[in-house]
VMD Tcl script that draws the C-alpha trace (Angstrom):
set ca {
  {49.38 -20.22 51.68}
  {49.47 -16.59 50.49}
  {46.24 -14.61 50.18}
  {44.77 -15.35 46.77}
  {42.80 -12.13 46.33}
  {43.85 -8.54 45.72}
  {41.78 -5.40 46.16}
  {42.74 -2.43 44.04}
  {43.38 0.75 46.02}
  {40.68 3.37 46.18}
  {37.25 3.70 47.80}
  {35.57 1.45 45.22}
  {38.53 -0.66 44.15}
  {37.41 -4.08 42.87}
  {38.69 -7.34 44.34}
  {40.19 -9.90 41.97}
  {41.77 -13.34 42.14}
  {45.53 -12.96 42.16}
  {46.17 -15.25 39.19}
  {45.16 -13.34 36.10}
  {45.48 -14.01 32.40}
  {47.55 -12.19 29.79}
  {45.80 -12.21 26.42}
  {48.79 -11.45 24.20}
  {49.30 -15.06 23.13}
  {45.85 -15.44 21.62}
  {47.10 -13.52 18.57}
  {49.03 -14.94 15.63}
  {52.83 -15.40 15.45}
  {54.84 -12.37 16.56}
  {51.67 -11.09 18.27}
  {50.38 -10.18 14.82}
  {46.96 -10.77 13.32}
  {44.57 -13.58 14.02}
  {45.83 -16.90 15.41}
  {46.21 -19.76 12.97}
  {43.11 -21.33 14.51}
  {40.79 -18.52 15.62}
  {38.10 -21.03 16.55}
  {40.34 -22.37 19.32}
  {41.05 -18.94 20.78}
  {37.46 -18.21 21.77}
  {36.97 -21.45 23.78}
  {40.30 -20.74 25.48}
  {39.11 -17.31 26.61}
  {35.81 -18.74 27.81}
  {37.72 -21.40 29.74}
  {39.77 -18.67 31.41}
  {36.61 -17.29 32.99}
  {35.19 -20.75 33.76}
  {38.29 -21.48 35.84}
  {37.69 -18.43 38.04}
  {40.01 -15.89 36.45}
  {38.44 -12.45 36.83}
  {41.32 -10.26 35.63}
  {42.37 -10.30 31.97}
  {45.12 -8.06 30.61}
  {45.40 -7.07 26.96}
  {46.51 -4.12 24.81}
  {45.55 -2.42 21.58}
  {49.00 -3.27 20.21}
  {48.35 -7.02 20.43}
  {47.38 -7.89 16.89}
  {47.09 -4.89 16.65}
  {43.51 -4.89 17.92}
  {43.14 -8.65 17.54}
  {43.32 -9.57 21.22}
  {40.68 -7.02 22.20}
  {38.46 -8.15 19.32}
  {38.69 -11.81 20.32}
  {37.94 -10.99 23.95}
  {34.73 -9.25 22.94}
  {33.74 -12.04 20.55}
  {34.30 -14.71 23.20}
  {33.07 -13.02 26.37}
  {30.76 -10.09 25.64}
  {28.44 -9.46 27.42}
  {31.06 -9.83 30.11}
  {30.37 -11.78 33.30}
  {29.76 -9.68 36.38}
  {33.00 -9.02 38.24}
  {35.32 -9.60 35.27}
  {37.97 -6.86 35.10}
  {39.50 -6.26 31.67}
  {42.65 -4.16 31.54}
  {44.04 -2.82 28.32}
  {46.87 -0.51 27.32}
  {47.66 2.25 24.86}
  {50.88 3.91 23.77}
  {52.50 1.43 21.39}
  {52.13 1.28 17.61}
  {52.50 -1.80 15.40}
  {53.46 -0.69 11.89}
  {53.43 -3.15 8.96}
  {57.01 -4.26 9.71}
  {55.59 -5.75 12.97}
  {57.90 -3.70 15.16}
  {56.89 -2.05 18.42}
  {57.05 1.75 18.40}
  {56.13 4.11 21.21}
  {53.53 6.83 20.78}
  {52.30 8.36 24.03}
  {51.14 11.70 22.65}
  {47.98 12.81 24.46}
  {45.98 12.97 21.24}
  {47.03 9.46 20.30}
  {46.17 8.06 23.74}
  {42.73 9.63 23.52}
  {42.10 8.07 20.11}
  {43.60 4.72 21.17}
  {41.38 4.53 24.23}
  {38.26 5.30 22.20}
  {39.21 2.60 19.68}
  {39.70 0.09 22.51}
  {36.30 1.00 23.94}
  {34.74 0.18 20.59}
  {36.59 -3.11 20.11}
  {35.86 -4.27 23.65}
  {32.22 -3.13 23.35}
  {32.24 -1.24 26.64}
  {31.48 2.33 27.67}
  {34.22 2.42 30.32}
  {37.49 0.48 30.48}
  {38.10 -1.04 33.92}
  {41.86 -0.42 33.94}
  {43.66 1.59 31.27}
  {47.45 1.51 31.31}
  {50.13 3.58 29.60}
  {51.93 0.84 27.67}
  {55.32 2.58 27.85}
  {56.76 6.06 28.35}
  {57.62 7.84 25.11}
  {60.91 9.75 25.19}
  {59.60 12.18 22.57}
  {56.70 13.21 24.84}
  {56.77 14.69 28.35}
  {55.85 11.83 30.64}
  {53.59 14.14 32.64}
  {51.62 14.99 29.50}
  {51.00 11.30 28.76}
  {49.77 10.70 32.30}
  {47.57 13.80 32.19}
  {45.93 12.32 29.09}
  {45.01 9.21 31.11}
  {43.72 11.44 33.91}
  {41.45 13.20 31.41}
  {40.13 9.87 30.16}
  {39.26 9.02 33.76}
  {37.52 12.37 34.20}
  {35.55 11.72 31.00}
  {34.28 8.43 32.43}
  {35.99 6.39 29.71}
  {38.44 4.85 32.18}
  {37.68 3.57 35.68}
  {41.26 3.10 36.92}
  {44.69 4.14 35.65}
  {47.86 2.05 35.52}
  {51.38 2.23 34.13}
  {53.66 -0.20 32.35}
  {57.42 -0.31 31.85}
  {58.14 2.52 34.27}
  {60.68 3.41 36.96}
  {60.03 4.26 40.59}
  {60.62 7.93 39.78}
  {58.03 7.82 37.01}
  {55.55 6.10 39.33}
  {56.03 8.92 41.84}
  {55.51 11.59 39.17}
  {52.38 9.90 37.82}
  {50.91 9.45 41.31}
  {50.97 13.22 41.79}
  {48.73 13.60 38.72}
  {46.20 10.76 39.02}
  {45.72 7.79 41.38}
  {47.80 4.89 40.04}
  {46.43 1.46 40.94}
  {48.83 -0.83 39.06}
  {52.26 -1.13 37.49}
  {53.09 -3.72 34.86}
  {56.82 -4.35 34.42}
  {58.82 -7.33 33.28}
  {59.66 -9.48 36.30}
  {60.26 -13.18 36.89}
  {62.44 -15.60 38.79}
  {65.41 -14.97 36.50}
  {64.88 -11.26 35.76}
  {64.42 -9.05 38.81}
  {65.84 -5.74 37.61}
  {62.57 -4.01 38.53}
  {62.68 -5.21 42.14}
  {62.71 -1.57 43.28}
  {59.42 -0.95 41.44}
  {57.89 -4.05 43.03}
  {59.05 -2.80 46.44}
  {57.42 0.59 45.82}
  {54.15 -1.09 44.83}
  {54.36 -3.33 47.91}
  {54.71 -0.30 50.19}
  {51.87 1.57 48.53}
  {49.42 -1.31 48.06}
  {49.50 -0.92 44.28}
  {49.04 -3.99 42.08}
  {52.26 -5.22 40.50}
  {51.54 -7.13 37.28}
  {54.71 -8.98 36.26}
  {54.74 -9.50 32.53}
  {56.67 -12.46 31.13}
  {56.20 -14.10 34.55}
  {57.49 -17.51 33.49}
  {60.64 -16.00 32.06}
  {61.41 -18.87 29.65}
  {65.15 -18.34 29.06}
  {65.57 -16.55 32.37}
  {63.94 -19.45 34.19}
  {66.38 -21.80 32.47}
  {69.34 -19.74 33.71}
  {68.14 -19.90 37.30}
  {66.41 -23.21 36.89}
  {68.44 -25.48 39.16}
  {66.68 -24.30 42.30}
  {63.29 -24.15 40.59}
  {63.73 -27.66 39.21}
  {64.78 -29.00 42.62}
  {61.79 -27.41 44.38}
  {59.48 -28.63 41.62}
  {60.76 -32.15 42.12}
  {60.10 -31.97 45.85}
  {56.53 -30.80 45.29}
  {55.68 -32.91 42.25}
  {54.96 -29.89 40.05}
  {56.67 -28.18 37.11}
  {59.41 -25.51 37.34}
  {57.04 -23.09 35.63}
  {54.45 -23.63 38.34}
  {57.13 -23.02 40.97}
  {58.04 -19.76 39.22}
  {54.42 -18.59 39.40}
  {53.99 -19.71 43.00}
  {57.20 -17.84 43.89}
  {55.68 -14.64 42.50}
  {52.51 -15.12 44.53}
  {54.55 -15.64 47.70}
  {56.69 -12.52 47.19}
  {54.02 -9.96 48.02}
  {50.23 -9.78 48.31}
  {50.24 -7.07 45.63}
  {51.72 -9.33 42.92}
  {49.16 -10.43 40.32}
  {50.83 -12.73 37.75}
  {49.27 -12.65 34.28}
  {50.68 -15.71 32.46}
  {49.43 -16.10 28.92}
  {49.04 -19.11 26.67}
  {47.17 -20.31 23.61}
  {46.54 -23.80 25.01}
  {43.85 -24.79 27.51}
  {46.05 -27.49 29.10}
  {48.81 -24.95 29.73}
  {46.24 -22.48 31.10}
  {45.02 -25.05 33.61}
  {48.59 -25.90 34.60}
  {49.42 -22.23 35.19}
  {46.34 -21.60 37.31}
  {47.07 -24.66 39.46}
  {50.22 -22.87 40.66}
  {48.02 -20.74 42.92}
  {47.51 -23.78 45.16}
  {51.23 -24.46 45.67}
  {52.57 -23.74 49.15}
  {56.26 -22.81 49.28}
  {58.08 -22.97 52.60}
  {60.31 -20.17 53.83}
  {63.29 -22.42 53.18}
  {62.20 -23.04 49.60}
  {61.68 -19.31 49.02}
  {65.19 -18.68 50.34}
  {66.64 -21.27 47.96}
  {64.80 -19.76 45.04}
  {66.21 -16.37 46.00}
  {65.12 -12.94 44.98}
  {63.95 -9.68 46.40}
  {63.22 -9.40 50.11}
  {60.21 -7.19 50.85}
  {59.78 -7.84 54.55}
}
mol new
graphics top color blue
foreach p $ca { graphics top sphere $p radius 0.5 }
foreach p [lrange $ca 0 end-1] q [lrange $ca 1 end] { graphics top cylinder $p $q radius 0.2 }
display resetview
């Protein structure tokens, strides 16, 4: 059984359970506005914590602002030890598209707005949601470093970055996490995972169940699931946990039953032979 806790790097890095929760799905359709049944979202978030999850990932772009608002409504004052990570650097205009804005002045304003919505004085983990080609990457990271110096951010992370960008950012401010798309059927960021593995940095795979990607590579997952009496989705999550002790999956859902099913994947033991059949990156 893989270790089920991760400690963020740094002298005072917190320790979390390795199965987190992604709070994007608590919003309405297309990650826009309130869910159709807001009264069901708050019990879901409270159930997340009841089940032992102590790492929740969100972003100001989810809603926009809705996910952060619901988290505060459901959980504030937050239980001791709960780490809430949020992100800045994406805009959601009225057409519901996703547009990058990583200008330093925008990141400063976005962080302050997230502080207000989350009802905290310091954000546990603040992540650059995505590099912005119209802005020097170094300038965006320096903005996060300033937020840390101001005491508005405890730890700094990145999302949707390359290994080269991780190296550049690490020269400016300690980076404790990287959040890139990664799952059983989509491993194009395996080099970023490998870099995080070497450096002891948390790797937060978004879209960890993969949906369509899992279907494409689902024969092996389905076979292993049948052997273990679990679902292919649970196998996909267990596979992530077995890859490296730095991987912290953050599956999201709007249903309590699905939440409980996802979290149960942490108890699945995969053999070396099963991991080989499932395939994927080899980290040593």
